[in-house]
N, C-alpha and C positions, 0 to 999 in steps of 0.2 A: 470583458471585465479586466480590472487590474488589481494589483495587490492592495491598493487603497480602497477597493470596493468591499464594504463589510458583508459578512454573511447575513442573510435574512432568514431567521429561523421560521420554519413552518411547524404545524402540529406534530409532524413526524420527526423533525430534526431539532426540536427544542430540547436542550439539556435541562432536565427537571431535577434529578437527584444530584446533590452537590453541585449546584449550578454555578458556584464560584469557580469551578474548574473549567467551565466552558470558555472558549475563545471565539471572538467574533471577527477577528482580522482574517481576511482571505489569505494573507501571506502565511499565517499559521497553518492553514489547510494545505497550501502548496508545499510547505516545509515538511509536513508529516508524510505526504504522498511521495515527495521526491526522495526522502531518506529511506523509504522502504523498498523491498524487492518482491515481497509476496503479499498479495491481498487475498481477501475471501469474498467470493460472490455468493450471495444468498438469493434463492428464488423458490417459489412453490412449484413443485413438479409432481403431477399426478395426485394432487391433493395433500402432499406432504412436503415439509420444508427440506431443502437441500442446500448445504453450504460447502463450497469447494474452494481449495486454495488455487490461486492463479497468478501468473505474471501480468504485468500491466505497464503502461507508459502514459505519461501526461504530456499533452501539447496545449498550452494555454489553459483554457477552462474546460478541457475535454480529457477524459480518461479513456484510453483504448484498451480493449480486452480482445483476446483472440483464442482460437482453438479449432478443432476439427469441425468441418461442416456437418459431421454426423453426430456431434455432441448434443444430447437431449437438452441440457441446460441452456446452451447457446441458441438452439432452435426455439425454445420456449421464450427466451429473452427477445429473440428476433421477432417473435410473433406479438410482442407488446406486453408480456407479463411484467409486472413491477419487479424491480430488482433492488437489492441492497448490497453495496460494496464497502468493505471495511479494510483499514490498514491500522495495525497496532505495533508500537515499539515498547518493549519492556526495558526500562532503564535502571531499575533497582528494586530490591526487596526491602521493604520497610519493616524493621523489627521494633516492636513497641513493648512497653512494660506490661501490657495486658494483651491477652489473645484477641480480644475484640478489635483492637486498634492496629493489628498487623495489616499491612497494605502493600501496594506496589506503586512505584513511580513509573509513569507511562505517558505516552503520547498516542492519541488515537483519532482517527477520522472515520466518519460514517457518511456515505453518500446514498441518497434515495433517488429513484427516478425510473424512467423507461429507457432502455438502451435502443440505440438506432443502428440499423444494419448499414455498414459503409459499402456502397457500391461504386462510387466514383473512383476510377482508377488512380487518379492523382492522390486523392485522400487516402486510399488504401495503402499506397506506398508510404505516404507521410505517417500514417498510423503505425504501420509495421516498423518504420524507422524509429518512431518514438519508443516502441516496445523494445527493440533491439538496443538502442542507445541507453535506455534506462537500465537494462540488465548489464550490458557490456559496452560502455562508452567507447566510441571510436571504431566499433566493429562493422557498422553499416557500410561504410565506404571501403573498409579494408578486406571485406569478404565478398563472395559471389552474391549477387542479388537474387531474390526469389524468381524462379522461372514460372512459366505459364501453368504447368501442372501443380506446382506447390501453391500458387495463388488460388487455383481452383479448389484445392482441398482445404483452404483456410477461410474460416469465418472471422470477420472483424466487426466488433461492435464498438460504438461510441457512446459514452455515458457523460452527459452534461453535469457540471459541478454546481449547478444553481442551488440545488437542495442538499445541503451538507452541514455537518456539525463537527466541531473539534473539541476534544476534552483532554486536559493535561493535568497530571499531578506531579509535583516536585516537592523536595524538602523533607524534613525529619518527620517522625511520627507525631500524631496529634493526641497524645495521651491525656487522660483526665488529670486535673490538678491534684486530686487525691493520690494518684499513683506516681507522681514525680519524685517522691522521696524513696521509691523502691530501688533496691540495689541491682535489679535486673537490667542487663545491658540493653540499650535502645539505640537505634541509629539506622543507617542505610547501607546495604551491601550493593554497590554499583554493579551493573551487568553491561557488558559491551560485546559486540561482534568483532572477532579478530580475523583478519585476512591472513591466510597461510602462504606458503611458498607455492608458486605455480608448478603443476605436475603435467609435463608434456604427454600428449597422446603417444601410445606405444608405436604407432605407425608413422610418427613424424620423423623426418630425416634429422640426424643428430646435428647437422650444421644450421638448422633453422633456429635463430635466437628468439627468446621471449620478447615480444614487442613492448614498447613503452606503455601502450594502452592497457596492457595487462600488469606490468610491473608497477605502474602508477596507482593501482588499486590498493597497494600495500601501505600507502601513506596514511 
């Protein structure tokens, strides 16, 4: 698929409440996923729902998730249990003239499906590279590659982006017309993630400089 291929809502992925906030462009889905660093994987485990934060990486129309081969959630997903994967960005707190209309500006993506266990050696490396590069661009080629023992201890799952939805809220509060004359302050308090100064590992030799792949994240 390409960015010009629209999302095709299913009964699970159709945005019903405040449907005008739903986006159908696949480019919007990619943008939300690519801008995030932490997602949440939901699955039913032992008859109860479990939602865990996790890192991820996208390669085309596939999201890769990884973890220990002993993780119960990954084993259940590998066995074919349906999963739900979400990524959310909080962009601002919306202050309204009434308590009811307080809200948040946000971008969110929800992906439904059955994860696939990645066993092909070439795809495993490609998926782990996508995960590494999503978290720390430039690090895959700059650092030691996974060895056989590390690969054996790592489970890699692939989740197709066919069944997904995107929802976005932007702009000021949507107060009732009767409240617009109220002197109560209304507006948006923007929220942003700020990148700080790199902190070297205590065991790093003093003459090792901070690489551009790290310094560039401050831009």
